[in-house]
C-alpha positions in Angstrom: 19.3 26.4 -62.8 15.9 25.5 -64.1 13.1 25.0 -61.5 11.9 21.4 -61.6 8.2 20.7 -62.1 7.5 19.4 -58.6 8.8 22.7 -57.0 6.3 24.6 -59.2 3.3 23.0 -57.5 1.8 25.2 -54.7 2.4 23.0 -51.7 0.1 25.2 -49.6 -2.8 23.8 -51.7 -1.9 20.1 -51.5 -4.0 17.7 -49.5 -3.5 14.1 -48.5 -4.0 11.6 -51.4 -2.3 10.1 -54.5 -1.3 12.4 -57.3 0.4 12.2 -60.7 3.5 14.2 -60.3 4.9 13.6 -63.8 4.9 11.4 -66.8 8.2 10.7 -68.7 7.5 8.4 -71.6 6.3 5.2 -70.2 7.2 6.1 -66.6 4.7 7.7 -64.3 5.7 9.3 -61.0 3.0 9.3 -58.3 3.2 11.5 -55.1 1.5 9.7 -52.2 0.9 12.6 -49.8 0.3 11.3 -46.3 0.4 14.5 -44.3 -0.3 18.1 -45.3 2.8 19.9 -46.6 4.0 22.7 -44.3 1.3 21.6 -41.8 3.7 21.2 -38.9 3.2 17.5 -38.6 5.5 15.2 -40.5 6.1 11.5 -40.8 8.4 10.3 -38.1 11.6 8.6 -39.1 11.1 5.2 -37.5 7.6 4.4 -38.8 8.5 6.0 -42.2 11.5 3.7 -42.4 9.4 0.6 -41.6 6.6 1.7 -44.0 9.3 2.0 -46.7 10.5 -1.5 -46.2 6.9 -2.9 -46.3 5.8 -0.7 -49.2 8.8 -1.6 -51.3 8.7 -5.3 -50.5 5.0 -5.6 -51.2 4.9 -3.8 -54.5 8.1 -5.6 -55.7 6.5 -8.9 -54.8 3.0 -8.1 -56.3 1.6 -9.3 -59.6 2.6 -5.9 -61.0 6.3 -6.3 -59.9 7.6 -6.0 -63.5 6.1 -2.5 -63.6 7.7 -1.2 -60.4 10.6 1.2 -60.7 10.8 2.8 -57.2 8.9 3.3 -54.0 10.5 5.6 -51.4 10.0 8.4 -49.0 10.0 12.1 -49.8 12.8 14.1 -48.2 10.2 16.5 -46.7 8.6 13.6 -44.9 5.1 14.3 -46.2 4.8 11.1 -48.2 6.2 8.7 -50.7 7.2 8.7 -54.4 6.0 5.7 -56.4 7.3 5.2 -59.9 5.8 2.7 -62.3 6.4 1.8 -66.0 3.5 0.9 -68.3 0.9 0.6 -65.5 -2.5 2.2 -65.9 -3.8 4.8 -63.4 -6.5 2.4 -62.3 -4.0 -0.4 -61.6 -1.6 2.0 -59.9 -4.4 3.2 -57.5 -5.5 -0.4 -56.9 -1.9 -1.5 -56.1 -1.4 1.4 -53.7 -4.7 0.7 -52.0 -3.7 -3.0 -51.7 -0.3 -2.0 -50.3 -2.0 0.1 -47.6 -4.2 -2.8 -46.6 -1.1 -5.0 -46.4 0.8 -2.6 -44.3 -2.1 -1.7 -42.0 -2.5 -5.4 -41.1 1.1 -6.5 -41.1 2.5 -8.3 -38.1 5.7 -10.1 -37.7 9.3 -9.5 -38.7 10.0 -6.4 -40.8 11.4 -7.5 -44.2 15.0 -6.4 -44.7 15.4 -5.0 -41.2 18.3 -7.2 -40.0 21.7 -5.5 -39.4 23.2 -7.1 -42.6 20.3 -6.0 -44.7 19.6 -2.4 -43.5 21.8 0.6 -42.9 19.8 1.8 -39.9 18.3 -1.5 -38.7 17.6 -0.2 -35.2 15.3 2.6 -36.4 12.0 0.9 -37.0 8.4 1.2 -35.7 5.9 -1.4 -36.9 2.9 -0.1 -35.0 3.6 3.4 -36.3 3.8 2.1 -39.9 0.5 0.2 -39.4 -1.1 3.5 -38.2 0.2 5.4 -41.2 -1.3 2.9 -43.5 -4.6 2.8 -41.7 -4.9 6.6 -42.1 -4.2 6.3 -45.9 -6.7 3.5 -46.3 -9.4 6.1 -45.4 -7.8 8.8 -47.6 -7.6 6.6 -50.6 -11.0 4.8 -50.3 -12.9 5.4 -53.5 -9.9 7.2 -55.2 -10.3 7.4 -59.0 -8.0 8.3 -61.9 -9.7 11.7 -62.1 -8.6 12.4 -58.5 -4.9 11.9 -59.5 -4.6 15.5 -60.8 -3.2 18.0 -58.3 -5.9 20.4 -57.1 -4.6 23.9 -57.6 
């Protein structure tokens, strides 16, 4: 089988941040790296799950909602994939920064976390998701389109 592009990136050189993973026509895939790959510390399931619910709800409710294709966790638990259509790099960065602000300060009921709405409704951690977002607020502060390129 052909090796896919994301497996050709040297994960030992990746740092936390937001990166353009690939562009397929009008669809851009961003990697939002929240912990160092192969660093021994990975996103824990319960906060990651809550973060996913808040991330997806926020971006799909935002003024850019018609551009959103997908927001979800990486299987390696180092971050999230964020797929958009026809959204500029500047607007994509701004939306992710706004999303981190939203999640960092979110209090209350987790959207979509009721038994009828979620396949693992008991596995949530809002304070953990808030902390993940606060960390990324610092990482993404001042992020620019030039910084979206993977550093190799």
